[in-house]
C-alpha positions as CSV (number, residue, x, y, z in Angstrom):
1,M,0.0,0.0,0.0
2,T,1.0,3.6,-0.6
3,N,1.3,5.9,2.4
4,F,0.2,9.6,2.1
5,N,3.4,11.7,2.4
6,S,3.6,14.5,4.9
7,K,2.6,17.1,2.3
8,A,-0.6,15.3,1.5
9,N,-1.4,14.9,5.2
10,S,-1.2,18.7,5.6
11,E,-4.0,19.1,3.2
12,Y,-6.7,17.6,5.3
13,I,-9.1,20.0,7.0
14,K,-10.6,19.9,10.5
15,V,-14.3,20.7,10.8
16,D,-15.9,21.2,14.1
17,L,-19.6,20.6,14.9
18,G,-20.5,24.2,14.9
19,S,-18.9,24.9,11.5
20,E,-21.0,25.7,8.4
21,K,-18.9,23.0,6.6
22,Y,-20.1,20.3,9.1
23,P,-22.5,18.0,7.3
24,K,-26.1,18.8,8.4
25,R,-27.2,15.3,7.7
26,I,-24.9,13.9,10.4
27,K,-26.3,16.2,13.0
28,T,-29.9,15.4,11.9
29,V,-29.4,11.6,12.1
30,M,-27.0,11.3,15.0
31,G,-28.2,14.2,17.1
32,S,-26.3,14.5,20.4
33,K,-24.1,11.6,19.3
34,A,-22.7,13.4,16.3
35,P,-18.9,13.5,16.3
36,K,-17.6,16.8,17.7
37,T,-14.9,17.0,15.0
38,L,-14.4,15.6,11.5
39,Y,-11.1,15.4,9.6
40,M,-11.6,15.4,5.8
41,L,-9.4,15.1,2.8
42,G,-10.6,15.4,-0.8
43,N,-13.6,16.8,-2.5
44,L,-16.0,18.2,0.2
45,E,-18.6,18.9,-2.5
46,L,-19.4,15.1,-2.4
47,L,-21.2,15.9,0.9
48,N,-23.8,17.8,-1.1
49,L,-24.7,14.8,-3.2
50,D,-27.0,11.9,-2.1
51,G,-25.1,8.9,-0.9
52,I,-25.8,5.2,-0.8
53,G,-23.9,3.2,1.9
54,F,-22.5,-0.3,1.4
55,C,-21.7,-2.8,4.2
56,G,-20.9,-6.5,4.1
57,S,-18.3,-9.1,5.1
58,R,-14.6,-8.6,4.7
59,K,-14.7,-12.3,3.5
60,A,-17.7,-12.0,1.2
61,S,-18.4,-14.7,-1.3
62,I,-17.6,-14.3,-5.0
63,K,-21.3,-13.9,-5.6
64,G,-21.5,-11.2,-3.0
65,L,-18.5,-9.3,-4.5
66,K,-20.1,-9.5,-7.9
67,V,-23.4,-8.1,-6.6
68,T,-21.3,-5.2,-5.0
69,E,-19.6,-4.5,-8.3
70,D,-22.9,-4.5,-10.1
71,C,-24.6,-2.1,-7.6
72,A,-21.6,0.3,-7.3
73,T,-21.4,0.5,-11.1
74,Q,-25.1,1.2,-11.5
75,I,-24.9,3.9,-8.9
76,A,-21.8,5.5,-10.5
77,E,-23.8,5.7,-13.8
78,Q,-26.3,7.9,-12.0
79,K,-23.6,10.6,-11.8
80,T,-25.4,12.4,-8.9
81,I,-25.1,9.7,-6.3
82,T,-22.1,8.9,-4.2
83,V,-21.0,5.5,-3.0
84,I,-20.1,5.4,0.7
85,S,-18.3,2.7,2.5
86,G,-15.7,2.0,5.2
87,N,-12.4,1.2,3.3
88,A,-12.3,-2.4,4.6
89,A,-11.4,-5.5,2.5
90,G,-14.2,-7.3,0.7
91,V,-17.5,-5.5,0.1
92,D,-16.1,-2.1,1.1
93,F,-13.2,-2.3,-1.4
94,E,-15.4,-3.5,-4.2
95,A,-17.8,-0.7,-3.7
96,H,-15.1,2.0,-3.7
97,Y,-13.2,0.5,-6.5
98,N,-16.0,-0.1,-8.9
99,S,-17.5,3.3,-8.3
100,L,-14.2,5.0,-9.3
101,K,-13.6,2.6,-12.1
102,S,-17.0,3.5,-13.6
103,G,-16.4,7.2,-13.3
104,G,-18.4,7.7,-10.1
105,K,-17.6,9.2,-6.8
106,T,-17.0,7.6,-3.4
107,I,-16.6,8.5,0.3
108,F,-14.2,6.6,2.5
109,V,-15.3,6.6,6.1
110,I,-12.3,5.3,8.0
111,P,-12.1,3.7,11.5
112,E,-8.8,5.4,12.4
113,G,-7.0,8.8,12.4
114,I,-6.6,10.3,8.9
115,N,-2.8,10.2,9.2
116,H,-3.1,6.4,9.1
117,F,-5.0,6.3,5.8
118,R,-3.3,4.3,3.0
119,I,-4.1,4.2,-0.7
120,K,-4.4,0.5,-1.5
121,K,-2.2,-0.3,-4.5
122,E,-5.3,-1.9,-6.2
123,L,-6.8,1.6,-6.3
124,K,-3.8,3.2,-7.9
125,D,-5.2,3.1,-11.5
126,V,-8.6,4.6,-10.6
127,W,-7.5,7.0,-7.9
128,D,-8.8,10.6,-8.5
129,L,-9.0,12.8,-5.5
130,A,-11.5,15.1,-7.3
131,R,-14.0,12.2,-7.0
132,I,-13.0,11.1,-3.5
133,L,-13.6,12.2,0.0
134,I,-11.9,10.6,3.1
135,I,-13.6,11.2,6.4
136,S,-12.4,10.4,10.0
137,Q,-14.1,11.2,13.3
138,F,-10.9,10.3,15.2
139,E,-7.9,12.3,16.1
140,P,-5.3,12.2,13.2
141,D,-2.9,9.8,14.9
142,E,-5.4,7.4,16.5
143,P,-4.8,3.8,15.4
144,W,-7.4,1.3,14.1
145,K,-9.5,-0.4,16.9
146,I,-12.5,-2.7,16.7
147,Y,-14.7,-0.3,18.6
148,R,-13.7,2.5,16.2
149,A,-14.8,0.4,13.3
150,M,-18.3,0.1,14.9
151,M,-18.4,3.8,15.6
152,R,-17.3,4.4,11.9
153,N,-20.3,2.4,10.8
154,Q,-22.7,4.9,12.5
155,L,-21.1,7.7,10.5
156,I,-21.7,5.7,7.3
157,I,-25.4,5.4,8.2
158,A,-25.7,9.1,8.9
159,L,-24.1,10.1,5.6
160,S,-26.3,7.7,3.5
161,R,-29.7,8.2,2.1
162,A,-30.0,4.5,1.8
163,M,-28.0,1.5,3.0
164,I,-27.3,-1.7,1.0
165,V,-26.3,-4.9,3.0
166,I,-24.6,-7.4,0.7
167,E,-23.8,-10.2,3.1
168,A,-24.4,-10.3,6.8
169,G,-23.8,-13.0,9.4
170,E,-25.9,-13.5,12.5
171,T,-23.6,-11.2,14.5
172,G,-20.9,-8.7,13.7
173,G,-20.5,-5.2,12.3
174,T,-22.6,-5.7,9.2
175,M,-25.5,-7.1,11.2
176,N,-25.2,-4.2,13.7
177,T,-25.1,-1.7,10.9
178,G,-28.3,-3.1,9.4
179,K,-30.1,-3.0,12.7
180,Q,-29.0,0.6,13.4
181,T,-30.2,1.7,10.0
182,L,-33.6,0.3,10.7
183,K,-33.5,1.9,14.2
184,H,-33.0,5.3,12.6
185,K,-35.9,4.5,10.2
186,L,-33.7,4.9,7.2
187,P,-34.1,2.8,4.0
188,L,-32.3,-0.5,4.3
189,F,-32.0,-2.8,1.3
190,V,-30.7,-6.3,1.8
191,V,-29.6,-8.7,-0.9
192,Q,-31.9,-11.8,-1.2
193,Y,-30.0,-14.8,-2.6
194,E,-31.6,-17.9,-4.0
195,N,-29.8,-19.9,-1.3
196,M,-29.7,-18.1,2.0
197,S,-26.9,-20.1,3.5
198,T,-25.6,-19.8,7.0
199,D,-22.9,-17.4,5.8
200,V,-25.6,-14.8,5.0
201,L,-28.1,-15.8,7.7
202,G,-28.0,-12.2,8.8
203,N,-29.6,-11.2,5.5
204,K,-32.7,-13.2,6.3
205,I,-32.8,-11.9,9.8
206,L,-32.7,-8.2,8.6
207,L,-35.3,-9.0,5.9
208,D,-37.6,-10.4,8.6
209,M,-37.0,-7.3,10.7
210,G,-38.4,-5.1,7.9
211,A,-35.6,-4.5,5.4
212,T,-36.5,-4.3,1.7
213,K,-35.4,-7.1,-0.6
214,L,-32.7,-6.3,-3.2
215,I,-33.2,-8.8,-6.0
216,K,-32.0,-9.4,-9.5
217,N,-33.9,-8.0,-12.5
218,K,-34.5,-11.1,-14.7
219,Q,-34.5,-9.0,-17.8
220,T,-31.2,-7.2,-17.3
221,N,-29.6,-9.9,-15.1
222,K,-28.5,-7.0,-12.8
223,A,-29.5,-5.9,-9.4
224,S,-32.8,-4.1,-9.4
225,L,-32.0,-0.7,-7.9
226,A,-35.1,1.1,-9.0
227,K,-36.6,1.0,-5.5
228,V,-33.3,2.3,-4.0
229,F,-33.3,5.3,-6.3
230,A,-37.0,5.9,-5.7
231,K,-36.4,6.0,-2.0
232,I,-33.7,8.7,-2.4
233,Q,-36.0,10.8,-4.7
234,E,-38.8,10.4,-2.1
235,Q,-36.5,11.8,0.7
236,E,-35.5,14.7,-1.6
237,V,-39.2,15.7,-2.0
238,I,-39.8,15.5,1.7
239,T,-36.7,17.6,2.4
240,K,-37.6,20.3,-0.1
241,K,-41.3,20.5,1.0
242,P,-41.7,23.6,3.1
243,Q,-43.0,23.0,6.6
244,Q,-46.3,24.6,7.6
245,G,-45.7,28.0,9.1
246,S,-42.2,28.3,7.7
247,L,-41.1,31.3,5.6
248,L,-41.1,28.9,2.6
249,D,-44.8,28.0,3.2
250,P,-47.0,30.1,0.9
251,A,-49.7,30.1,3.6
252,S,-47.5,31.7,6.2
253,K,-47.5,35.4,6.8
254,P,-44.4,37.6,7.2
């Protein structure tokens, strides 16, 4: 892997909770649990785009990785939607890589200080900082820890308009992320495989809890993301609709 040199490290910015640059969506979703400080490197304009989060096993099956590639590629083709994931091996990597490979944009939410970020050598050919944003909620020199990975997942949820679970076990980070997404009443889409083996038993559990099935379109042989995109559009309409009594409400008086 390639390490950021000291010059690149000096380019990250620190954004405090009270700053105008702090993502409003994080404050809305996380409330009092929103990180007090964020460290960011790359294109901050990606925060103004809708994002779809990805989570899944570091040791995902070949089928799961193919589904991730398919979904990330389709999202990249939308041009106005960003892929968001956690920079881990497996599903995370496939989501980031295939988004960039297809000309899309991606946000890396990392479970360590930004000074520890490494550009994986497999990303070298698609790396384009104009289409990338790296975010950390931890102090710049803080190392990777399991509990930080769990905290990082909360930030992915908060940044995402919808979450896609590729493969989840009965326990673990992916399962927890799915449950937390449902707890926040945010759209959760879970891949439904023909054979829901014990390796993806978490998928069935999340579907039984109320997640929406993500299935293959038999005509295109690709994942059917129409409902995912529709949910994002639905949220945009709600967000833009003026609340009664607000200055944007035609019925309100100055």
